[in-house]
C-alpha positions in Angstrom: -0.1 0.0 0.0 1.2 3.5 -0.8 0.8 5.9 2.5 1.1 9.7 1.8 1.3 12.2 4.8 0.9 15.8 4.1 2.1 18.4 6.4 2.2 22.3 6.4 5.8 22.6 8.1 8.6 20.3 8.8 8.0 18.3 11.9 4.1 18.5 11.7 4.0 14.8 10.4 6.4 13.4 12.9 4.3 15.0 15.8 0.9 13.8 14.4 1.4 10.6 12.5 5.2 9.6 13.0 4.6 6.4 14.8 2.0 5.1 12.5 4.1 5.8 9.5 7.1 4.0 10.9 4.9 0.9 11.6 3.6 1.1 8.2 7.2 1.2 6.9 8.1 -1.8 9.0 5.1 -3.7 7.4 6.5 -3.2 4.0 4.4 -0.3 2.8 5.8 2.5 0.8 5.6 6.0 2.9 5.8 9.4 1.1 5.6 12.7 2.6 4.5 16.0 1.0 5.8 19.3 3.0 4.1 22.5 1.8 6.5 25.0 3.4 10.1 25.2 4.7 8.9 26.5 8.0 11.1 29.3 7.6 9.1 31.9 10.0 10.1 29.3 12.8 13.9 29.1 11.5 16.1 28.8 8.7 14.5 27.4 5.8 17.4 25.4 4.4 18.1 24.1 8.1 14.3 22.9 8.5 14.5 21.2 5.0 17.6 19.1 6.0 16.1 18.3 9.3 13.0 17.1 7.6 15.1 14.8 5.2 16.8 13.6 8.2 13.5 12.7 10.1 12.4 11.2 7.0 15.1 8.5 6.9 13.9 7.4 10.2 10.2 7.2 9.0 11.7 5.0 6.3 10.3 7.4 3.6 10.3 6.3 0.0 10.1 9.8 -1.4 9.7 13.4 0.2 7.9 16.1 -2.0 8.4 20.0 -1.3 5.9 22.6 -2.5 8.0 25.8 -1.3 4.8 27.7 -0.3 5.8 30.7 2.1 5.4 29.8 5.7 2.2 31.2 7.2 0.9 32.0 3.7 -0.5 28.7 2.4 -3.7 29.7 0.5 -6.8 27.6 -0.2 -7.4 28.2 -4.0 -7.3 26.1 -7.2 -3.4 26.1 -7.5 -3.0 24.7 -4.1 -5.7 22.0 -4.7 -4.0 21.3 -8.1 -0.6 21.1 -6.5 -1.6 18.5 -4.1 -3.5 16.5 -6.7 -0.3 16.2 -8.7 1.4 14.5 -5.8 -1.7 12.2 -5.6 -1.2 11.2 -9.3 2.5 10.5 -8.6 1.9 8.6 -5.4 -1.5 7.0 -5.8 -2.0 6.6 -2.2 -4.7 4.3 -0.3 -4.3 6.1 2.9 -3.6 9.9 3.3 -2.9 11.7 6.6 -3.1 15.6 7.0 -3.3 18.3 9.6 -6.7 18.9 11.3 -8.6 21.6 10.1 -9.5 23.3 13.4 -6.1 24.7 14.4 -5.0 28.0 15.6 -2.4 28.1 13.1 -3.8 29.2 9.4 -1.3 27.1 7.4 -2.8 24.0 9.2 -6.5 25.1 8.7 -5.9 26.1 5.1 -3.8 23.0 4.3 -6.6 20.6 5.6 -9.4 22.5 3.7 -7.4 22.2 0.3 -6.5 18.7 1.0 -10.2 17.8 1.5 -10.9 19.3 -2.0 -7.9 17.3 -3.5 -8.8 14.0 -1.9 -12.3 13.8 -2.8 -11.9 10.4 -4.4 -9.4 8.8 -2.2 -11.3 6.4 0.4 -8.9 6.8 3.4 -8.2 10.3 4.7 -7.4 10.9 8.3 -6.7 14.0 10.2 -3.9 14.1 12.6 -3.2 16.5 15.7 -0.4 19.1 16.5 0.4 21.4 19.5 -1.9 23.8 18.1 -5.1 21.7 17.2 -8.2 22.6 18.9 -11.4 20.4 19.7 -9.8 17.3 18.4 -12.0 14.1 19.3 -10.3 11.0 17.6 -12.3 8.3 16.5 -9.3 6.3 15.1 -6.4 5.0 17.1 -3.1 3.2 16.2 -1.0 1.7 18.9 2.6 3.2 18.7 4.0 1.4 21.8 6.5 -0.6 20.1 7.8 2.4 18.0 7.4 5.5 20.4 11.1 6.0 20.9 11.6 5.9 17.1 8.8 8.7 16.6 10.7 10.7 19.2 13.9 10.3 17.3 12.3 11.4 14.3 11.0 14.5 16.2 14.4 15.2 17.7 15.8 15.0 14.0 14.2 18.6 14.0 16.7 19.9 16.3 16.0 23.6 15.7 12.4 23.2 16.9 12.8 20.9 20.0 12.5 23.8 22.4 10.4 26.3 20.3 7.0 25.3 22.2 6.4 28.7 23.5 5.8 26.8 27.0 8.9 27.5 29.1 11.0 24.4 30.1 8.7 22.2 27.8 10.1 20.4 24.9 8.1 19.2 21.6 9.5 15.7 22.8 7.8 16.0 26.0 4.6 17.3 24.6 4.6 14.4 22.1 5.2 11.8 24.7 2.4 13.4 26.7 -0.1 13.3 23.8 1.0 9.7 23.1 0.1 8.7 26.7 -3.1 10.5 26.7 -4.2 9.1 23.5 -3.2 5.6 24.7 -5.4 5.9 27.6 -8.3 6.8 25.5 -7.8 4.1 23.0 -6.9 1.6 26.0 -3.3 1.1 25.2 -0.1 2.6 26.7 1.0 4.9 23.8 -1.2 5.9 20.7 -1.7 8.2 17.9 -5.4 9.5 17.6 -7.0 10.7 14.2 -10.3 12.0 13.1 -11.4 10.2 9.8 -12.7 12.1 6.9 -13.2 8.9 5.4 -12.4 5.6 6.6 -13.3 2.5 4.1 -13.4 -1.1 5.6 -12.9 -3.8 3.4 -14.8 -7.0 4.7 
């Protein structure tokens, strides 16, 4: 199966669905990433792109697509939807992960809205959460207990961002582990990632 994760910025994907992607890779599925910006508003763009490529190795990614939109300025327009559709034609994914639409960051909101249009014919689309997500009530859970350390290592590869949480003394690694614990409790396992399904097609 081809699995595509789409993120507005470097490290969005690792936080939201990194554990799930690692497990898909281990099972022999092909994992692809599409990053819309270099996250230059939160650091040096070239550095963050390199960090993303380093993290992608931990995720066992087959290919990473970059779109080079300006950070904080992702639009919701026909060109944006078409750009995502181009990646869909290239990857032909059976499953897509993307930022959740209710979020305080406009890039996350806009990417989610554009992706809903671009993926209208894709059977499986799941929204993942990030530190700025709001009103997130997951209805799909993935047990990531076996790969939590690898997920955290992938997040750590974004070294320039680890301490940029706007919460004094709290790293993104600590936040991600706390989220995994909380979603695990909800899903009745030790550590989990939670998702909200736009569509989830079950083959019986």
